[in-house]
N, C-alpha and C positions, 0 to 999 in steps of 0.2 A: 298553290304545289306543295307536294312532297315531290322532294327532289337528292334526298339519301335513301341510296339502295344498300341493300346489305351485300354484294358482292356485284364483281362485272358480269355476271351472266343474268344476275335479275336484271341489274342497269339495261341490257344488251334486249331484253325481251319484247319481242314485239313488235322490234327496229330493225332485223336483220333482212335481207332477202337477196336471192341468186342475184346478179347483175346489177349489185347498186354503184351505187360511187359512195367513197369513201377520203374524207382528205382527215390523215393523217399527225397530228403535231411532232415534232424531235428532228436531231440530226445526228446524225452515227447513233449512239447509245444514250445522248445527252436531251435530258425530258421528253422521253419516247415514253409513250399510256401502254407500259408492259401488259399490267391484270387484263386491259379490254382488248390486245391483239390475241393474248392464251383464250379469249372466251371468243373469241371469232372464229380463231382457228378447232375448237374445241366444237364449235356450233356448227362449224362445214361448212358454211356459206360459199357460194363459189361465183364465178365469171367477177371476179372480182375490179372495178376499176377506183384504183388505188391514185392519190396526188400524195407526196409526200418527195421530201428534199431528196432523201435518199430510199434505200430499203434495207435498212441496218447492218448487219453484218451478215455473215453463213449462221444461219443456225438462230441468230439473236434479231428481237426486235421485230420487224415485216419482212424480216428474213425467214421465219417459222414460214407465214405466209406460202411463201416463194416455193419452198419445201413440199409445203400438203398439194403444192398447182392448186390453189384456190383464186388467183392473182391473175386475172385475163392481161390489164392493162396499167403501166405505170405512168404517171407522170409526175417525172422526176426533171434533177438538175445534174446529179449525181450518182455514176453508178458505186465508184469507190474503190471497196475491196470485198466488194460480196460477187465472191465467184461463183456463183449459181446464178444473182441477178443477171450476171455477164454471160455464162452458157446460155440458160434460158433465151435471152436478149437475141443472140449469135446464131443459135439456132434456128430461130424463128418460131418458139417457144411461148414467147411473151412480145406482148405490144408495147412499145416503149416512145412514150412524148417526152423527146429531150426539151430544156426547158429552162431557157436563164434564172439564174437564182434570185437575182433580185425580183427577176420578171416572173416567176412562180409566187412569189409573197403578194409582189402587187396582184398579181392576179385572182389569189384571194382572200386578200381585203377587197381587193373592187367587189368580188362576188357577195361579198358576205354586205356591201354598204348596196348594194344592188345597182353595181353599175357596168353596166353589159358587156363595155370593152373601152378598151383607150391604147391608145399610139403611144410607139416607145420608139426610139432607135435601135435599142440593144438590138441584135442581130441582123441587122440592115445589112445586105451585100452578101450574107450566108444562107446554108442549110435552113434555118430557123425561120427563113422568110418566104423558105419554098409553099404555096399556097395559100396566102395572107395576101390582105390588100393590102397597099403602100399607098401611103398617101405624101403628098410634098408641100411642108409646109418653112415661108417664110428660106425657102432654096436648099432645105434638105428635108431627105425622105425618112419616114416612119413606118412600121408595120401597126397594125392593127393587132391588139391581142385582145381574146376575150377571157373575160371575168366568168372564178370558177364556184360553182354551186352543188353542192355533195349533197347524199342522202342524207349523211352524217359526218360529223365533225368526232374524232376521239383524240382528246390532249389529256397530257400530263402538267399535273401545276406542284408548286410544293404547298401551301397553307390556303385555306377556302373558309369561310362560315357557312353556316349550315343555310342560308341564302344561294350559294354559289359564288359570290364576290369571292376575287383569286388572285392569289398572287404567287408568279413565279419565281424561282430562283436561281439567278445572275443566269450566265448560259443558256441554264435549260428552259429560258424565255423563246427561244430562237424562233421557230414555227408557227408556235401552239398559240399564240392570239389573233393572228389572222384565219387560219385555221380552224378556228373554234368558231368566230363569225361565217365561216364559209357557210357552217353545213346548215340543213331545215332542222336537223337536231343534235344539241352538241350532249355529249358524254364525258365529261370530266372523270379524272382519278386522282386524289391525292396524298400527299404523306398526314396531313393533318388537319382534322376540321375545328374549328371553334366556333365559340355561341356569336350567335349575330351581336354587330356590335365591339367584340375585339378589335376586329382590322382598322387601322388609321385607313379613312378615307384615302388622302393623298397616297397613300401606298399600293392602292388595287391596280393590278395589270390590266384585269379584265371583269367586268361590271358582269353581276348574276344574271342578267335577265337576257346573256347569252348563253346560261347555262343549264341545260334543261333536267339533266340527271347528274349526279355525285358517288363517289366511291370514295373509300379509306382503301388506301390500294398497302398502304405498310404494314410488316417490315420491309425494304426493299432493298436485294446487296445489290453495291455498287461493282460494275462491270466497267474492265476497262478495253477500250475501243483494242489501244498500240500498248505493248507493253517495249521501251525500250529500257538497257541494261548494260552497265560495265561491268567489268572484273575490278573487283578492291584492288586500289593499290597497297602493296604494303609500305608503310610506314618507314 
């Protein structure tokens, strides 16, 4: 099965539709599938529900899709410094399902493993508990969280072989692996594609069986989410 496509638009052809659910890897600006996000923006797909730790920052990452009003709902753990995300939520323009960070990762992992739900103590006695089943185990309350299954997963990797076996680079690994498994179709963009057999099997983070389509996204510009400087002190 051919996995390598010439660009993001080609890799997403026939996959996108209005009202779909997307799992997106990344944390802030680290490990975000930039090329695929740009292609979704260009396609004009609307009514999106996106599961992602956050929505990038203003004008970058998923922030681009917020700016063009293509997102109907975010399932996220962190609004952070994204002012447009905050504005749309507070004004009622955007539906937000806040989810504790570890719970979000586990919901995606569970969905990818075929587990429809699991119990966790995280969020017990808080707003997170509202509307959810509570069950007592050994004298402790736990809330039921549902696994997440998405129509599409978009992820960013460092290096992949032609079969889609993939390696993430350091902290850019973040949510990418669980998001990949949660999608019915997974499209990955990477910085380098190498021949099959080039990667050490023990170093592969995501087996190619989870990757349906693959693009080479390089070159990338290194974007900095926060820049902190201080004045140079004279010697």
